[in-house]
C-alpha positions in Angstrom: -10.5 28.4 5.8 -8.0 28.1 3.0 -7.9 25.0 0.8 -5.9 22.2 2.4 -4.6 19.2 0.4 -3.3 16.1 2.1 -0.8 13.7 0.6 -3.3 10.9 1.3 -5.7 12.7 -1.2 -3.3 11.6 -4.0 -2.9 8.0 -2.8 -3.8 5.1 -5.0 -5.5 3.5 -1.9 -9.2 4.4 -1.8 -9.3 4.1 2.0 -6.5 6.7 2.5 -8.3 9.0 0.0 -11.5 8.6 2.0 -9.9 9.5 5.2 -8.3 12.6 3.6 -11.7 13.7 2.3 -13.2 13.1 5.8 -10.6 15.3 7.4 -11.0 18.0 4.8 -14.8 18.0 5.5 -14.1 18.2 9.3 -11.8 21.2 8.9 -14.2 23.0 6.6 -17.3 22.4 8.8 -18.0 25.8 10.5 -20.6 24.2 12.8 -17.9 22.3 14.8 -16.1 23.9 17.8 -12.4 23.7 18.2 -12.4 20.8 20.6 -14.8 18.7 18.6 -12.9 19.4 15.4 -9.6 18.5 17.1 -11.1 15.3 18.5 -12.5 14.3 15.1 -9.2 15.0 13.3 -7.3 13.0 15.9 -9.7 10.1 15.5 -9.2 10.2 11.7 -5.4 10.2 12.3 -5.8 7.1 14.5 -7.9 5.4 11.8 -5.3 6.1 9.2 -2.5 4.8 11.4 -4.4 1.7 12.3 -5.3 1.1 8.6 -1.6 1.4 7.6 -0.5 -1.0 10.4 -3.0 -3.5 9.2 -1.8 -3.1 5.6 1.8 -3.6 6.8 0.9 -6.7 8.8 -1.1 -8.1 5.9 1.8 -7.5 3.5 4.2 -9.2 5.9 1.9 -12.2 6.3 1.5 -12.5 2.5 5.3 -12.4 2.0 5.9 -15.1 4.6 3.1 -17.2 3.2 4.5 -16.9 -0.4 7.9 -18.0 0.8 6.6 -21.1 2.6 7.4 -24.3 0.9 4.3 -26.5 0.9 4.6 -30.3 1.0 4.3 -32.0 -2.3 0.8 -31.9 -3.7 -0.6 -29.3 -1.2 -2.4 -26.2 -2.6 -2.5 -23.0 -0.6 -6.0 -21.6 -0.1 -5.8 -19.0 2.6 -3.6 -17.3 5.2 -4.2 -16.0 8.7 -2.2 -14.9 11.7 -2.5 -16.5 15.1 -0.7 -14.8 18.0 1.7 -13.3 15.5 2.4 -16.5 13.7 1.5 -16.8 10.0 -0.6 -19.9 9.2 -1.2 -21.1 5.6 -4.5 -23.0 5.0 -4.0 -25.7 2.4 -5.7 -28.6 0.8 -3.8 -31.9 1.0 -3.7 -34.3 -1.9 -6.6 -36.2 -0.2 -8.6 -32.9 -0.2 -8.3 -32.4 3.5 -7.9 -28.9 4.8 -4.9 -28.3 7.0 -3.2 -25.3 8.6 0.5 -25.2 8.1 2.7 -23.1 10.3 4.6 -20.9 7.9 7.5 -20.6 10.3 8.1 -24.3 10.9 5.9 -26.1 8.3 4.3 -28.1 11.0 0.7 -29.2 10.3 -2.4 -28.6 12.4 -5.5 -30.2 11.1 -8.8 -28.5 11.6 
């Protein structure tokens, strides 16, 4: 089989490079039948798409969290998503951990 290079091989992201190497190995493995090779490549494609979706969702959550105005004296410690809503975990001035809804700034204490 001729040498194949994927765009993901040049990515700065180590996960994307790893998936590209995996697909290259699959395509070059002479022991695999056509159906098995096709199935493995499709699975790798799904892994790549899922990883990219996760990266996009994470970047979106980070952007929302960074744009959230915290109450005076609160310090952001973490972020998470809950049913599509971005929540910022913060320490209050009294050192209590609270979750702030990044969309409405309402507080939910743990």
